[in-house]
C-alpha positions as CSV (number, residue, x, y, z in Angstrom):
1,M,45.8,14.8,74.8
2,K,45.3,11.1,75.4
3,K,45.0,8.9,72.3
4,D,42.1,6.6,71.5
5,I,39.7,8.0,74.1
6,H,37.3,9.8,71.8
7,P,34.4,8.0,70.1
8,G,34.4,7.7,66.4
9,Y,32.6,10.5,64.4
10,E,31.1,8.6,61.5
11,P,28.3,9.0,59.0
12,V,25.0,7.8,60.5
13,V,21.4,7.7,59.1
14,F,18.7,8.9,61.5
15,R,15.3,7.5,60.6
16,D,12.1,9.0,61.9
17,K,9.7,6.1,62.7
18,S,6.5,8.1,62.5
19,S,7.1,9.8,59.1
20,D,9.7,7.3,57.7
21,T,12.0,10.2,56.8
22,T,15.8,9.6,56.8
23,Y,18.6,12.1,57.6
24,L,22.2,11.3,56.7
25,T,24.6,13.2,59.1
26,R,27.7,12.5,61.2
27,S,27.4,11.4,64.8
28,T,29.2,9.5,67.5
29,L,26.0,7.4,67.9
30,T,26.1,4.0,66.2
31,S,23.9,1.0,65.8
32,D,24.1,-2.7,64.8
33,E,21.3,-2.1,62.4
34,R,22.4,-1.0,58.9
35,I,20.6,0.7,56.0
36,E,21.7,1.2,52.4
37,L,21.3,4.7,51.2
38,D,22.5,5.8,47.7
39,G,24.5,2.6,47.3
40,V,26.4,3.0,50.6
41,T,25.7,1.1,53.8
42,Y,25.4,3.2,57.0
43,P,24.4,2.4,60.6
44,V,20.8,3.6,61.3
45,V,19.5,5.1,64.5
46,D,15.7,5.1,64.9
47,V,14.1,8.2,66.5
48,N,10.4,8.6,67.5
49,I,10.1,12.2,66.5
50,S,12.0,14.7,64.4
51,S,11.4,18.0,62.6
52,A,9.6,16.0,59.9
53,S,6.9,14.8,62.4
54,H,7.0,17.2,65.3
55,P,3.7,19.3,65.5
56,F,5.6,22.5,66.1
57,W,7.6,22.2,62.9
58,T,4.8,20.7,60.7
59,G,2.1,23.2,61.8
60,R,-0.3,20.4,62.7
61,G,-0.2,21.1,66.4
62,R,-3.2,20.9,68.6
63,V,-3.8,21.4,72.3
64,V,-4.7,18.3,74.2
65,D,-6.5,19.4,77.3
66,T,-8.7,16.8,79.1
67,E,-9.6,19.0,82.1
68,G,-10.8,22.2,80.2
69,R,-7.9,24.3,81.5
70,V,-7.3,26.0,78.2
71,E,-11.0,26.8,77.7
72,R,-11.2,28.2,81.2
73,F,-8.2,30.4,80.6
74,R,-9.7,31.7,77.4
75,R,-13.0,32.5,79.1
76,R,-11.3,34.1,82.1
77,Y,-9.1,36.4,80.0
78,G,-11.7,37.0,77.2
79,M,-9.9,35.3,74.3
80,N,-12.0,33.8,71.5
81,T,-11.2,30.4,70.1
82,E,-9.5,31.7,67.0
83,G,-6.6,33.0,69.0
84,G,-7.3,36.7,68.9
85,E,-8.0,38.8,72.0
86,G,-11.6,39.4,73.0
87,R,-11.0,42.3,75.4
């Protein structure tokens, strides 16, 4: 194998901007911005969404449908709004 071609695999903090949650893990990503966590300084990578703020993982999901497609589907196939089957 060639030497010095692989990126460094270092501890990095990922910060969820929408929920202000931080995750300390190892990654090849790096950043010029730093954060101090438990007395140690790490590079921080900001993310817009993570498992702490994603609607699927938090259970706060909702259907955004501006054209009524979901409602039309439910009417067509006889489903009520609680998610159960109507037929």
